[in-house]
VEXDREN-2710 file (C-alpha; in Angstrom, 1 decimal):
% VEXDREN-2710
k/r/px/py/pz
1/MET/5.9/35.0/51.3
2/LYS/6.3/33.4/47.9
3/GLN/8.1/36.5/46.4
4/PRO/10.8/36.6/49.0
5/LEU/11.5/32.9/48.5
6/GLN/11.8/33.3/44.8
7/GLU/14.2/36.2/45.3
8/SER/16.3/34.3/47.8
9/PHE/16.5/31.3/45.3
10/LYS/17.5/33.6/42.5
11/ARG/20.3/35.2/44.7
12/TRP/21.5/31.7/45.7
13/LYS/21.5/30.5/42.1
14/THR/23.4/33.6/41.0
15/SER/26.0/33.1/43.7
16/VAL/26.5/29.5/42.8
17/LEU/26.9/30.3/39.1
18/GLN/29.4/33.0/39.9
19/SER/31.4/30.6/42.0
20/LEU/31.5/28.1/39.2
21/LEU/32.6/30.7/36.7
22/GLN/35.4/31.7/39.1
23/TYR/36.5/28.1/39.4
24/HIS/36.4/27.9/35.6
25/GLY/38.7/30.8/35.4
26/ARG/41.3/29.1/37.6
27/GLU/40.9/25.4/37.0
28/ASP/40.2/23.1/34.1
29/HIS/36.8/21.4/33.6
30/ALA/38.0/18.1/35.2
31/THR/39.0/19.8/38.4
32/VAL/35.7/21.6/38.7
33/ARG/33.8/18.4/38.1
34/ILE/35.8/16.6/40.7
35/LEU/35.1/19.3/43.3
36/LEU/31.4/19.1/42.5
37/LEU/31.4/15.3/42.6
38/ALA/33.3/15.4/45.9
39/CYS/30.8/17.8/47.5
40/ILE/27.8/15.8/46.3
41/GLY/29.3/12.4/47.1
42/THR/30.3/13.4/50.7
43/VAL/26.7/14.4/51.4
44/ALA/24.9/11.8/49.3
45/MET/26.7/8.7/50.5
46/PRO/25.6/9.0/54.1
47/LEU/22.2/10.5/53.2
48/TYR/21.2/7.7/50.9
49/TYR/22.4/5.1/53.4
50/VAL/19.8/6.5/55.8
51/ILE/17.2/6.6/53.1
52/TRP/17.7/3.0/51.9
53/GLN/18.3/1.6/55.3
54/HIS/15.4/3.2/57.3
55/PHE/12.9/5.0/55.1
56/PHE/12.8/2.7/52.1
57/PRO/14.7/-0.4/53.2
58/GLN/16.5/-2.4/50.5
59/GLU/17.4/-6.0/50.4
60/TYR/21.1/-5.3/50.8
61/GLU/23.0/-2.3/52.2
62/SER/26.6/-1.8/53.3
63/LEU/27.9/0.9/55.6
64/PRO/31.6/-0.1/55.2
65/LEU/31.4/0.3/51.4
66/ARG/29.7/3.7/51.8
67/LEU/32.4/4.8/54.3
68/VAL/35.1/4.1/51.7
69/GLY/33.1/6.2/49.2
70/ILE/32.8/9.0/51.7
71/VAL/36.5/9.0/52.3
72/LEU/37.3/9.1/48.6
73/CYS/34.9/11.9/48.1
74/ALA/36.3/13.9/51.0
75/ILE/39.8/13.6/49.6
76/GLY/38.5/15.1/46.4
77/LEU/37.6/18.3/48.2
78/PHE/41.3/19.1/48.1
79/ALA/41.6/18.5/44.3
80/ARG/43.0/22.0/43.7
81/GLN/46.1/21.1/45.6
82/PHE/46.7/17.9/43.5
83/SER/49.4/17.7/40.9
84/ARG/48.3/16.7/37.4
85/ARG/49.5/13.1/38.0
86/MET/47.8/12.9/41.4
87/LEU/44.6/14.3/39.9
88/ASP/44.5/11.7/37.1
89/LEU/45.2/8.8/39.5
90/TYR/42.6/10.1/42.0
91/LEU/40.0/10.5/39.2
92/LEU/40.6/6.9/37.9
93/VAL/40.4/5.3/41.4
94/THR/37.4/7.3/42.6
95/LEU/35.4/7.0/39.4
96/SER/36.2/3.2/39.3
97/TYR/35.0/2.7/42.9
98/ILE/31.9/4.9/43.1
99/PHE/30.1/4.5/39.8
100/PRO/30.9/1.2/38.2
101/PHE/32.0/-0.8/41.3
102/PHE/29.7/0.5/44.1
103/PHE/26.6/1.0/42.0
104/THR/27.0/-2.3/40.1
105/PHE/27.8/-4.3/43.3
106/MET/24.7/-2.8/45.0
107/PHE/22.6/-3.4/41.9
108/LEU/23.6/-7.1/41.8
109/MET/23.4/-7.7/45.6
110/ASN/19.8/-6.3/45.5
111/HIS/19.0/-8.6/42.6
112/ALA/18.5/-5.9/40.0
113/SER/15.9/-4.0/41.9
114/GLY/14.2/-1.0/40.3
115/VAL/15.9/1.5/42.7
116/TRP/19.4/0.2/41.9
117/SER/18.8/-0.2/38.2
118/GLU/17.9/3.5/37.9
119/SER/20.8/4.4/40.3
120/LEU/23.3/2.5/38.2
121/LEU/22.1/4.1/35.0
122/ILE/22.4/7.6/36.5
123/GLY/25.9/6.6/37.8
124/LEU/27.0/5.7/34.3
125/ILE/25.6/8.9/32.9
126/VAL/27.7/10.9/35.4
127/LEU/30.7/8.7/34.7
128/PHE/30.7/9.3/31.0
129/HIS/30.6/13.1/31.4
130/PHE/34.3/12.8/32.3
131/ASP/37.0/12.2/29.8
132/THR/36.0/9.2/27.6
133/SER/39.2/7.3/28.0
134/VAL/39.2/7.6/31.8
135/ALA/35.5/6.7/31.9
136/VAL/36.0/3.6/29.8
137/LYS/38.9/2.4/32.0
138/ALA/36.9/3.1/35.1
139/TYR/33.8/1.3/33.7
140/LEU/35.8/-1.8/32.8
141/ILE/37.8/-1.9/36.1
142/GLY/34.8/-1.1/38.3
143/THR/32.4/-3.5/36.6
144/ALA/34.8/-6.4/36.6
145/ALA/35.6/-5.8/40.3
146/ALA/31.9/-5.7/41.2
147/VAL/31.2/-8.9/39.3
148/ALA/34.1/-10.6/41.0
149/ALA/33.0/-9.4/44.5
150/VAL/29.5/-10.6/43.9
151/ALA/30.9/-14.0/42.8
152/MET/32.8/-14.3/46.1
153/VAL/30.2/-13.0/48.6
154/GLY/26.8/-13.0/46.9
155/ASP/24.4/-15.1/44.9
156/THR/26.2/-16.0/41.6
157/ALA/22.9/-17.0/40.0
158/VAL/22.0/-13.3/39.7
159/LEU/24.9/-12.6/37.3
160/GLY/23.2/-14.5/34.5
161/SER/19.6/-13.6/35.4
162/ARG/17.3/-12.0/32.8
163/LEU/16.8/-8.9/35.1
164/VAL/20.5/-8.2/35.0
165/LEU/21.3/-9.0/31.4
166/GLN/18.4/-6.9/30.0
167/GLN/20.0/-3.8/31.5
168/LEU/23.2/-4.2/29.5
169/PRO/21.8/-3.0/26.1
170/ILE/20.3/0.0/27.9
171/HIS/23.7/0.8/29.5
172/TRP/25.7/0.4/26.3
173/PHE/23.2/2.5/24.4
174/THR/23.5/5.3/27.0
175/ILE/27.3/5.1/26.8
176/ALA/27.2/5.3/23.0
177/VAL/24.9/8.4/23.1
178/LEU/27.1/10.2/25.6
179/ALA/30.2/9.4/23.5
180/ALA/28.5/10.8/20.4
181/ALA/27.5/14.0/22.3
182/LYS/31.2/14.4/23.4
183/ILE/32.3/14.1/19.8
184/SER/29.9/16.9/18.9
185/ARG/31.4/19.1/21.6
186/GLU/34.9/18.4/20.3
187/VAL/33.7/19.3/16.8
188/LEU/32.4/22.6/18.1
189/ALA/35.7/23.3/19.8
190/GLN/37.5/22.7/16.5
191/GLU/35.0/25.0/14.8
192/LYS/35.7/27.6/17.5
193/LEU/39.4/27.4/16.8
194/ALA/38.9/27.6/13.1
195/GLY/36.6/30.6/13.5
196/LEU/39.2/32.3/15.8
197/GLY/41.9/31.6/13.2
198/ALA/39.7/33.0/10.4
199/GLY/38.9/36.1/12.5
200/LEU/42.6/36.7/13.2
201/ALA/43.4/36.4/9.5
202/THR/40.6/38.8/8.5
203/VAL/41.7/41.4/11.1
204/ALA/45.3/41.0/10.1
205/HIS/44.5/41.5/6.5
206/GLU/42.4/44.7/7.2
207/LEU/45.3/46.1/9.2
208/ARG/47.8/45.7/6.4
209/THR/46.2/48.5/4.2
210/PRO/46.4/51.4/6.8
211/LEU/49.8/50.3/8.0
212/THR/51.1/50.3/4.4
213/SER/49.7/53.8/3.9
214/VAL/51.3/55.0/7.1
215/ASP/54.6/53.5/6.1
216/ALA/54.6/55.1/2.7
217/ASN/53.7/58.5/4.0
218/VAL/56.5/58.3/6.7
219/ARG/59.0/57.3/4.1
220/GLY/58.0/60.3/1.9
221/LEU/58.4/62.7/4.8
222/LEU/61.8/61.3/5.7
223/ARG/62.9/61.6/2.1
224/MET/61.8/65.3/2.1
225/CYS/63.7/65.9/5.3
226/SER/66.9/64.2/3.9
227/GLU/66.7/66.2/0.7
228/SER/66.7/69.6/2.4
229/ALA/70.0/71.5/2.2
230/GLY/72.2/72.3/5.2
231/PRO/71.8/71.1/8.8
232/LEU/68.4/70.4/10.1
233/PRO/66.8/72.9/12.5
234/ALA/66.3/71.7/16.1
235/ASP/62.5/71.3/15.6
236/ARG/63.1/69.2/12.4
237/VAL/65.4/66.8/14.3
238/GLY/62.7/66.0/16.7
239/THR/60.3/65.5/13.8
240/VAL/62.7/63.1/12.1
241/ASP/63.1/61.1/15.3
242/ALA/59.3/60.9/15.7
243/LEU/59.0/59.7/12.1
244/ALA/61.6/57.1/12.6
245/ARG/59.8/55.8/15.7
246/ILE/56.6/55.6/13.7
247/GLN/58.3/53.6/11.0
248/PHE/59.7/51.2/13.6
249/GLU/56.2/50.7/15.1
250/VAL/54.8/50.0/11.7
251/ARG/57.4/47.3/11.1
252/HIS/56.7/45.9/14.6
253/MET/53.0/45.7/13.8
254/ASN/53.6/44.0/10.5
255/HIS/55.8/41.4/12.2
256/MET/53.1/40.9/14.8
257/ILE/50.5/40.4/12.1
258/ASP/52.8/37.8/10.5
259/LEU/52.9/36.0/13.8
260/PHE/49.1/36.1/14.2
261/LEU/48.7/34.8/10.7
262/LEU/51.2/32.0/11.3
263/SER/49.3/30.9/14.5
264/ALA/46.0/31.2/12.8
265/THR/47.0/28.9/9.8
266/ALA/48.7/26.5/12.2
267/VAL/45.4/25.7/13.8
268/ARG/43.9/24.5/10.5
269/ARG/46.9/22.7/8.9
270/SER/48.2/19.1/9.2
271/LEU/50.6/18.8/12.1
272/ARG/52.4/15.6/11.1
273/PRO/56.2/15.8/10.5
274/ILE/57.1/16.1/6.8
275/GLU/60.7/17.4/6.8
276/THR/64.0/17.4/8.8
277/VAL/64.5/20.6/10.7
278/SER/67.7/22.0/12.2
279/MET/67.1/23.3/15.6
280/GLU/69.9/25.9/15.5
281/ALA/68.6/27.2/12.2
282/VAL/65.0/27.5/13.3
283/VAL/65.9/29.3/16.6
284/ALA/68.2/31.7/14.7
285/ALA/65.3/32.4/12.2
286/VAL/62.9/33.1/15.1
287/LEU/65.3/35.5/16.8
288/LYS/65.8/37.3/13.4
289/ARG/62.0/37.3/12.8
290/TYR/60.7/38.3/16.2
291/PRO/59.4/41.9/16.4
292/PHE/61.5/43.1/19.4
293/VAL/60.3/46.5/20.8
294/ASN/63.8/47.9/20.8
295/ALA/67.5/46.9/20.8
296/GLY/67.4/46.7/24.6
297/GLN/64.7/44.0/24.6
298/GLN/66.6/42.1/21.9
299/LYS/69.7/42.1/24.2
300/LEU/67.7/40.3/26.9
301/VAL/67.6/37.2/24.8
302/ALA/70.7/35.0/24.6
303/LEU/71.2/31.8/22.5
304/GLU/73.5/29.0/23.6
305/VAL/74.2/26.2/21.2
306/ARG/75.8/23.3/23.1
307/ARG/75.3/20.9/20.2
308/ASN/73.0/21.3/17.3
309/PHE/70.5/18.5/16.3
310/SER/67.8/17.9/13.7
311/PHE/64.3/16.5/14.2
312/ALA/61.3/15.4/12.2
313/GLY/58.8/18.2/12.0
314/GLN/57.8/21.2/10.0
315/SER/59.8/24.4/9.8
316/GLU/56.8/26.8/9.9
317/LEU/55.3/25.0/12.9
318/SER/58.6/25.0/14.7
319/VAL/58.6/28.8/14.3
320/VAL/55.0/28.9/15.7
321/ILE/56.2/27.0/18.8
322/LEU/59.3/29.2/19.4
323/LEU/57.5/32.5/18.7
324/ASN/54.9/31.6/21.3
325/LEU/57.5/30.6/23.9
326/LEU/59.5/33.8/23.2
327/ARG/56.5/36.0/23.4
328/ASN/55.4/34.5/26.7
329/ALA/58.9/34.8/28.1
330/LEU/59.2/38.5/27.2
331/LYS/55.7/39.2/28.6
332/ALA/56.8/37.5/31.9
333/ILE/59.8/39.7/32.1
334/GLN/57.7/42.8/31.4
335/ARG/55.3/41.9/34.2
336/ALA/58.1/41.2/36.6
337/GLY/60.1/44.3/35.6
338/LYS/63.3/42.2/35.6
339/GLY/64.8/39.1/34.0
340/ARG/66.4/37.6/30.9
341/VAL/65.7/34.9/28.4
342/ARG/68.2/32.1/27.6
343/ILE/67.6/29.6/24.8
344/VAL/69.7/26.4/25.0
345/VAL/70.1/24.0/22.1
346/ASP/71.3/20.8/23.7
347/GLY/71.7/18.0/21.1
348/GLY/74.2/16.2/23.3
349/HIS/71.5/15.3/25.8
350/ALA/69.6/12.1/25.5
351/PRO/67.0/12.7/24.2
352/PRO/67.9/15.9/22.3
353/ARG/66.3/18.9/23.8
354/LEU/65.7/22.7/23.7
355/LEU/65.5/24.7/26.9
356/PHE/63.6/27.9/27.0
357/ILE/64.5/29.7/30.2
358/ASP/63.3/33.1/31.5
359/THR/63.9/34.7/34.9
360/GLY/60.7/36.8/34.9
361/CYS/57.6/36.4/37.0
362/GLY/57.3/32.6/36.9
363/ILE/54.1/30.7/37.1
364/PRO/52.2/30.0/40.4
365/ALA/52.1/26.3/41.4
366/GLN/48.3/26.1/41.3
367/GLN/48.3/27.3/37.7
368/MET/50.9/24.9/36.4
369/PRO/48.6/21.9/35.6
370/LEU/46.5/24.3/33.4
371/ILE/48.9/26.2/31.2
372/PHE/48.7/23.7/28.3
373/HIS/44.9/23.6/28.3
374/ARG/43.1/25.2/25.4
375/PHE/41.4/28.5/26.0
376/TYR/43.1/28.9/29.4
377/SER/45.3/32.0/29.8
378/PHE/47.4/33.3/32.7
379/PRO/46.9/36.0/33.9
380/PRO/43.2/35.7/33.1
381/HIS/42.1/37.5/29.9
382/ASN/45.7/37.6/28.7
383/GLY/45.3/36.3/25.2
384/ALA/43.1/33.7/23.6
385/GLY/44.7/30.8/25.5
386/ILE/45.6/28.8/22.4
387/GLY/49.3/29.3/22.2
388/LEU/50.7/26.7/24.6
389/ALA/47.9/24.3/23.8
390/LEU/48.8/24.5/20.1
391/CYS/52.5/24.0/21.0
392/GLN/51.6/20.8/22.9
393/GLU/49.5/19.5/20.0
394/ILE/52.3/20.1/17.6
395/MET/54.8/18.4/19.8
396/ASP/52.5/15.4/20.4
397/ALA/52.1/15.1/16.6
398/TRP/55.9/14.9/16.3
399/SER/56.2/12.3/19.1
400/ALA/58.0/14.9/21.1
401/THR/57.2/16.4/24.6
402/ILE/57.0/19.8/26.1
403/GLU/56.8/20.4/29.9
404/CYS/57.4/23.4/32.2
405/ILE/59.2/23.8/35.5
406/SER/58.6/27.0/37.3
407/ARG/59.0/28.9/40.5
408/GLU/56.8/31.9/41.1
409/SER/58.6/35.3/41.0
410/ALA/61.8/33.5/40.0
411/TYR/61.9/31.6/36.7
412/ALA/60.1/29.4/34.1
413/ILE/61.8/26.7/32.1
414/PHE/60.2/25.1/29.1
415/ILE/61.8/21.8/28.2
416/LEU/61.2/20.5/24.7
417/GLU/62.5/17.0/24.1
418/PHE/62.6/15.3/20.7
419/PRO/62.9/11.6/19.6
420/GLN/66.5/10.4/19.4
421/GLN/66.1/9.0/15.9
422/PRO/63.1/10.6/14.3
423/SER/61.5/9.0/11.2
424/LEU/59.7/11.0/8.7
425/ALA/56.1/10.2/7.6
426/LYS/55.9/8.9/4.1
END
């Protein structure tokens, strides 16, 4: 009997883990946590009302407050359909209500009982597993609201009681420890990026040697063919064409290595603006530098300069941004089997902007909130997932913005807007 139960538990645990991994592949961590919180809250709110009301009665309990919490949690079950702005607003409201407000209010109304002291501490631990800035806002808003509500409907003497005040150092210490743990995770993420960059640099360096050897041998063979007297035999013409193709592929690979190295070094360098960059010049440089597969692919890209403009940034990092956008656009066209790319420099717009438009496969609506998240790639396993995240980090460092408007199977438009009058860092 015991063995079947263990096997059933293992199967259930495996299925839950697989479900969470599938969610992780489609959504960011915040969305997954909201879904889990919504599921747990929808069940726990009514369950603990029954427990604290009938099995272990507490001094104070409130069904209306729990019903509000149930409704908020139930709304969170549809988090995957939320836009990014809706998700952020929902997260702030729900976290503010459930953890700081509800738990603090019940803690105070029950005169700092042991049950609610522990419940409030657990609530704060859960709260600060979310983004720190959101958690701090929710903590301040919810706690202030709970104190105000108790002052209006409860015993105000409890607010200054020893039982309540002695909990504050414990809560603040817990928040400090959780914040420190988050900093450690962010350091690990930066180390992962640095390691990825170093790995790319090493692989790129190792590829240079055989590619250089192949290129030298091909040039030698082509020279021998060109030095032969008279017209080339039919079989030699095919050989020359093949050698020319090999030479083109070697140049293409060398350009791709340059691109990888550029992205790898950008991860580790300072992003702050240090020079004035001409948008038209940097776009032209990218189009000249990009390793197009053939002339046909190059003709798919059109540049339209309505009015040039300059911005505070870094030339090399500007190239990183545009190379990533161009590569993604050409991949989208390849997946769709149709489309073109149009790059529009629009300095006459307020603020000045660059439009990057492709009419390839587009991006599904449910993926749109995630495309700028680090280590997220679409389609799954299509690259390391650092390109667009790096682009956004660079743009943020320049006080500029990047956003995407897309329609699946139709188009994707990346809009890069720059400050009207940028000022360089000293």
